[in-house]
C-alpha positions as CSV (number, residue, x, y, z in Angstrom):
1,M,27.0,10.5,40.2
2,G,23.7,8.9,39.0
3,R,24.1,10.2,35.5
4,A,27.0,8.6,35.5
5,A,26.2,5.1,37.1
6,D,23.3,5.5,34.7
7,L,25.5,6.0,31.4
8,A,27.8,3.6,32.3
9,R,24.7,1.2,32.9
10,K,23.0,1.6,29.6
11,V,26.9,1.7,27.8
12,G,27.4,-1.8,29.4
13,A,23.8,-2.8,28.6
14,V,24.6,-2.5,25.1
15,L,27.7,-4.2,25.3
16,V,26.0,-7.0,26.2
17,A,23.2,-6.7,23.9
18,T,26.2,-6.6,20.9
19,F,27.7,-9.6,22.1
20,L,24.5,-11.7,22.8
21,I,23.4,-10.7,19.4
22,A,26.7,-11.4,17.5
23,A,27.3,-15.0,19.3
24,P,24.4,-16.3,17.6
25,A,25.9,-15.0,13.9
26,N,28.4,-17.8,14.4
27,A,25.9,-20.8,15.5
28,A,23.9,-19.6,12.3
29,C,26.4,-21.2,9.8
30,I,24.7,-23.8,7.7
31,D,25.4,-27.3,7.3
32,P,28.2,-28.2,4.6
33,N,26.0,-30.7,3.1
34,N,23.1,-27.9,2.9
35,I,25.8,-25.3,0.6
36,R,23.6,-24.3,-2.2
37,A,26.4,-23.8,-5.7
38,E,26.5,-20.1,-6.2
39,Y,27.8,-18.7,-9.3
40,G,30.0,-15.6,-10.1
41,S,33.5,-14.3,-8.9
42,M,35.6,-13.7,-6.2
43,P,39.0,-12.7,-5.0
44,F,41.4,-15.3,-3.7
45,T,44.8,-15.7,-2.1
46,Q,46.8,-18.9,-2.2
47,T,49.8,-19.3,0.0
48,R,52.0,-22.7,-1.1
49,H,54.6,-23.6,2.0
50,L,57.3,-25.5,0.5
51,N,60.0,-28.0,1.8
52,G,63.3,-26.2,1.8
53,I,61.9,-23.1,1.5
54,T,61.5,-21.0,4.3
55,R,59.1,-18.2,3.0
56,P,56.0,-19.4,1.4
57,L,55.1,-18.5,-2.4
58,I,51.6,-16.1,-2.5
59,S,49.8,-15.7,-5.4
60,R,46.4,-13.9,-6.1
61,G,43.6,-14.2,-8.4
62,Q,40.1,-14.1,-9.3
63,A,38.1,-17.4,-9.3
64,T,35.1,-17.3,-11.7
65,I,32.5,-20.5,-11.2
66,A,29.5,-21.0,-13.3
67,A,27.3,-24.3,-14.0
68,Q,30.1,-26.2,-15.3
69,R,33.3,-24.5,-15.4
70,V,35.9,-22.6,-13.0
71,D,38.5,-20.3,-14.1
72,W,41.3,-19.9,-12.0
73,H,42.7,-17.0,-12.8
74,V,46.0,-16.2,-11.3
75,T,46.9,-12.5,-11.4
76,T,50.0,-12.2,-9.0
77,P,52.6,-12.9,-9.6
78,V,52.4,-14.4,-12.7
79,N,49.5,-14.1,-15.4
80,A,48.1,-17.7,-15.7
81,L,44.5,-18.8,-16.4
82,T,43.8,-22.5,-15.5
83,T,40.1,-23.8,-16.8
84,I,38.1,-26.6,-15.3
85,T,35.2,-28.2,-17.3
86,P,33.3,-32.0,-17.3
87,S,35.6,-32.1,-20.7
88,G,38.9,-31.4,-19.2
89,I,41.6,-28.9,-17.6
90,T,43.4,-26.2,-20.0
91,Q,45.8,-23.5,-18.9
92,S,46.9,-20.1,-20.7
93,I,50.0,-18.5,-19.2
94,D,50.4,-14.6,-19.9
95,G,47.6,-15.3,-22.5
96,G,49.1,-17.7,-24.5
97,T,47.1,-20.7,-26.7
98,P,45.7,-22.9,-23.6
99,Q,46.8,-26.0,-23.1
100,R,45.8,-29.1,-21.8
101,V,46.9,-30.5,-18.4
102,N,46.6,-33.7,-16.8
103,G,44.5,-33.7,-13.6
104,G,45.4,-36.6,-12.6
105,G,48.6,-38.1,-11.0
106,G,47.3,-37.2,-7.4
107,D,46.7,-33.2,-7.9
108,A,43.5,-33.2,-5.5
109,L,42.2,-29.8,-6.8
110,L,42.5,-30.4,-10.6
111,G,41.9,-33.9,-10.5
112,S,38.0,-35.8,-10.4
113,A,36.0,-34.1,-7.7
114,G,38.2,-31.5,-7.1
115,L,38.1,-27.6,-7.0
116,F,35.0,-27.1,-8.3
117,D,32.8,-29.7,-6.5
118,M,34.8,-28.2,-3.3
119,L,33.5,-24.9,-4.1
120,V,29.8,-25.5,-5.1
121,G,29.6,-27.8,-1.9
122,N,29.0,-31.3,-4.0
123,F,30.2,-33.7,-1.2
124,D,28.7,-36.6,-3.2
125,A,30.6,-36.3,-6.0
126,L,34.0,-35.6,-3.3
127,Q,32.7,-39.1,-0.6
128,Q,33.6,-41.0,-4.2
129,H,37.1,-40.0,-3.6
130,Y,37.4,-38.9,-0.2
131,T,36.7,-40.0,3.1
132,I,35.0,-36.8,4.4
133,T,35.1,-36.5,8.2
134,Q,33.4,-33.4,10.2
135,R,36.2,-31.9,12.4
136,P,35.3,-29.7,15.2
137,A,33.6,-26.1,14.4
138,R,36.1,-23.4,14.8
139,A,36.5,-20.7,17.2
140,N,34.1,-18.4,14.7
141,G,31.4,-21.1,14.3
142,D,32.5,-22.0,11.0
143,W,32.1,-25.2,10.1
144,N,35.1,-27.7,9.8
145,I,35.6,-31.0,7.9
146,R,38.6,-33.3,6.2
147,L,38.7,-34.8,3.1
148,T,41.0,-38.4,3.3
149,P,42.1,-39.7,-0.2
150,R,40.5,-43.0,-0.7
151,A,42.6,-44.0,-3.6
152,A,45.9,-45.3,-2.7
153,G,47.5,-43.4,-5.5
154,M,46.2,-40.2,-4.3
155,A,47.0,-40.9,-0.6
156,R,50.9,-41.3,-1.5
157,A,50.7,-37.8,-3.0
158,L,48.2,-36.4,-0.8
159,T,47.6,-36.7,3.2
160,H,44.6,-34.5,3.6
161,I,42.5,-31.8,2.2
162,D,40.3,-29.5,5.1
163,V,37.4,-27.2,3.9
164,A,36.3,-24.8,6.0
165,G,33.3,-22.1,6.1
166,C,29.9,-21.2,7.4
167,E,27.2,-19.8,4.1
168,R,29.8,-21.6,1.2
169,V,33.7,-22.7,1.1
170,A,36.0,-20.0,2.7
171,E,39.1,-21.6,3.1
172,V,41.0,-24.7,1.6
173,E,44.5,-26.2,2.8
174,V,45.7,-28.8,1.3
175,Q,48.4,-31.3,2.7
176,Q,50.7,-33.5,0.9
177,A,52.5,-36.4,2.1
178,N,56.1,-34.6,0.8
179,G,55.2,-32.2,3.6
180,D,54.2,-29.1,1.3
181,R,51.3,-27.4,2.4
182,M,48.7,-25.0,0.6
183,E,46.2,-22.8,1.8
184,I,43.2,-21.1,-0.2
185,N,41.5,-18.0,1.2
186,L,38.4,-17.2,-0.6
187,G,36.9,-13.3,-0.2
188,P,33.1,-12.4,-0.8
189,I,31.4,-13.9,-4.1
190,S,30.2,-11.2,-6.6
191,R,27.2,-12.0,-9.0
């Protein structure tokens, strides 16, 4: 019985130590204002919840981030490549000729201070177009911020964008004024 009690005490100590070591990892998230741009590729899943449609529309792909460029390549269920650069936005469907895309009209992810600035944590650029509010940290310790559009035109199309992460942006949720919602989950970045 002495050995069993000793073993139980050691196992308990290991479990407590594991919990204590794991718990601060959640607290180790950096301030979102201190995010450094990370360049490379990351998988993503994009889920759209549309009014009047019971099942969400799910697409998957690969985002590639470079110094002045984001390639947002949806591979499933269609093949669509959207390229965002300072000079504009183009989109190619099924390998076709890239066509210019108008990023205005309230499209918060493609317009100025959109997807690129969110992914690299350029909150200075985002502050020009959004009121940024720090929200309570998530249960896992991730920071959580809300972007609310400043311009009335954008606010007619977009209620807010929630952005969360720990060391970089990992989740983006876009709530549109018409009730539609889009969630983007970003996987690990590889260089």
